[in-house]
N, C-alpha and C positions, 0 to 999 in steps of 0.2 A: 238248802239245794238238793233238788232230787236228782237221780242217778242220770237222766237223760240229758240234764243241763251240764252236768259234770262230763259226761262224755264228749258232748259237742265242743266244749271249752279243750279238751285235750286233743280233739283231732285239730283244731285251730291251731293248737301249740305245735304239733309235729309238722305244718306248713311253714312255721318260720325258721329260715336258714342258720339261724343263730344257736340253735341247739345241736351239742355235739354228740357224738354215735352214744355216749353213756347215758346223756339226758335222754336222747330220743328212747333209747329201751327202757328208762326207768316210765317214759308217758305210756310207753305200749304195755307195760307191766301194768301200769293202773288200768288202762281202758280194759286189760284183762280180767283184773279183778272186778271192774264194775259189771262186766258181760256176766260173769258168773253169778255176781248178786242179784241182777236181775233175773236170770234164769232160776235162781234158787226161789225168788219172791213167787215169782210165777208159778212154779211148781206148788208150793206150798198155798196160794190161793186155788189153784185147780183143784187141790186134795180135800181143802176145805168145801168146795161147792161141791164135790162128789160125796164127800161127807154129809153134807146137809141134805143132799138129793135122798140118801138111803134113809134118811131119819122122817122123811115125809110119808104120812099115811097115803095108801095108795087110793 
């Protein structure tokens, strides 16, 4: 499962009234972690692209 799908599922879980405060906090923490993972992946991708461009001949 990709991160975007997991984020969508967790957001839907937050809308359910059956979650107590502690469970909602756990879901929010999971969303935060997925957000950081997504950010880190995009930074790594950007760094690789920048490195590849610097290695090309003019």
